C-alpha positions, 0 to 999 in steps of 0.5 A: 950915680957916678959922673962921667969925666969923658964922653967918646966924641970921635967916630972911631971911639964911638964905633969902638964902643958899639963894637964892644957892645956887639961882642957882649951881645954875641956872648949873651947869645952863646950863653943862651944857646948853651943853656938851651942845649941843657934845658929846651924850655929856657926862655929868652927873658934872661937873654933880653935882660942881659942884652938890654943891660949891656946896650943901655950901659953902652948908650948911656956912656955915649949919650946923644942920639943913640940914647935918644933913640932908645928913649923913643923906642921905650915909649912904644910897648909894641916894638920892644920886649919888656926888658928893653922897654924897662931899661931904656925908660931910664933914658927919660930920667936918669943917665950918668951925669957929666962931671964938673970940669966938663960942665965948666969947660962948656961954659968957658967955651960959649960964654967965656965965663964959668957958671959961678961967674954967670950966676949968683949960685950954681950947683955943680951936681946935676939934678937930672941927666938924660940923653942929650943934656943934663939939668943943673939948679942955679940962682940969679937975682933971687930967682931959682933957675934950671940950666940945661947943659948939652953933652959935648960932641952930641950934635957932631955925632948924630949922623954916624950914631944913627948909622951904627944904631941901624943894625941893632934896630934891624937885626936885634929888634926885628924892625923893617929895614926899609922903614928904618931907612925911610925914617932915619932922615926924619929922626936925624933932622929932629935930633939936629934941631934938638941939639940947637938950644937957641932954636929951642929957646925961640920955639919955647918962647913962641909956643908957650906964649901962643898956648898961654890962654889954655886953662890949667897950663903953666910954662917957665920963663926963658932967659936969652941972655943966659942961653946959647947954642949948648946952654939953656936957662929958664925958671925952675919949675917945681912939681911932680913927674907923672909917676910921683903924682899918681903915687899920691892917689889923686881924685878923678876930677884932678886926673880929668882936669890935667888930662883935659889940659894935655889934650887941649895943649896938643889939639891947639898946637896941631890944628892951629899952630901946625907945629907940635911938642913931639916928645910927650914922655912923662919927663917933660911935664910937671904937675904943680901943687895947685893942680896946674900942668907945667910943660918943659923941654921944647927941644923936639918940635915937629912942623906939620907940612900942609900937604901932609896935614890934610890927608892925615886928618882925613883918616879921622873921618869914618866917611872917608876911612870906610869909603874905598875910593876916597881911602885909596886916594888918601893912602897914595897921598900918605905914601902907604900905597905905592905906584907899582903895588899889586892888587894883593899888596894893596889889599894886604896893606890896605887892611892893616893901615885901615885898622891902624887908622881906626884905632888911632882915630877912635877917640875923635869919634865921640864927644868924650873919651875914657882913656882909662879904658885899658881894653882900647890900649890892649887892642893897640898893643895886640895889633902892634905885636901881631904886625911884628910877627907878620912875615910880609911886614918884617920882610917888606922892601918898601917903606909904607907911610910918609916920614912925617907920620913918624913923629905925629903918630909918636905924638898921639900915642905918647899923648894917649899913653899919658892920658891912660896913665892918668885914667882921664875921661875928657872932652874931645875937641876937634876941628869942625871939618874933620867929621863932615860927611863926604859929598 
């Protein structure tokens, strides 16, 4: 893949790239409607393909938050047409890498040395290039290392990028404008944290140490003396990403063991640490030859406030979920119901969020759960598609749900998706209080 010698970093330059993309999309629509005049049966598939290609091409040149948002959306099958989802998934693994001179410039700025002076050996060609940074292989004192280098200008452009992404999310993808506004601040905070590699360094060491007791997990060692705000150095972790691993046709016992490690890892973080690795896409896990699950990239961590944790996990309890009085109180705590809601609005959104809660928490209702059951996931995707078509939801001027639900829901659905791909059947651990009967 051809490397990039320059990334637009100024507001004007980045806005110009968005405008150029908008012009291309406009042209795609003109072509689509011209074809539709000739053939009324023309579908939007070709339009979606063209738009997805143009948007991804633009975002991959801009890097940063714009590309990261595309990556996040690609994880949710219910939000995007498949053309966008398939194209945006490339942001998880493959984007045009940064050229060698820009990499050297970053090291000179933060260390006063070139990477060749800092390491015994440093490969200038990136092994992996994604949304916020790219990974190089290096060696020092006989150890093979992974060195993550952040793209220039990413942190400074986040706020402006999110404002420019908003029109695409609202008009092109048909998302609710109130929800987009409500969650933008949450996304901005997490992305700013994700660009702080010293914060990631500390969180990586803290969480990997706290979770080291969990069976079948392995974490890399991190090197503070070789890390800074924009460079992060850790042990090189071998292994296969999930698609490569599944291509080897592993047996069910192995799938279950890896799936159990994933579940236990997230269960411990959420309920014990009250902070969680909130980026559960396949690119952040490596399956070792000995069957252990390697966890990398602690950039996106969601700290769970106590005032959100308790009402959120109350909804796991069917005694609460189907108790109208307690459910109503909990929906107010979670900002699903608003003080000025009419009875009709409460009934409409109450039914929707009760159904969503039932689906999300279904695995908690049993001692074991078969994530290989595609009918469960079909129910989830069908609900998402139905909601996207509801006029009341699309045109609502009120954001429903605490902003904290964004990354927690994303974490669970991302975890469920990984377990579904593994076809894992696992034991469901959970805090004792969650399912207790209500007095």
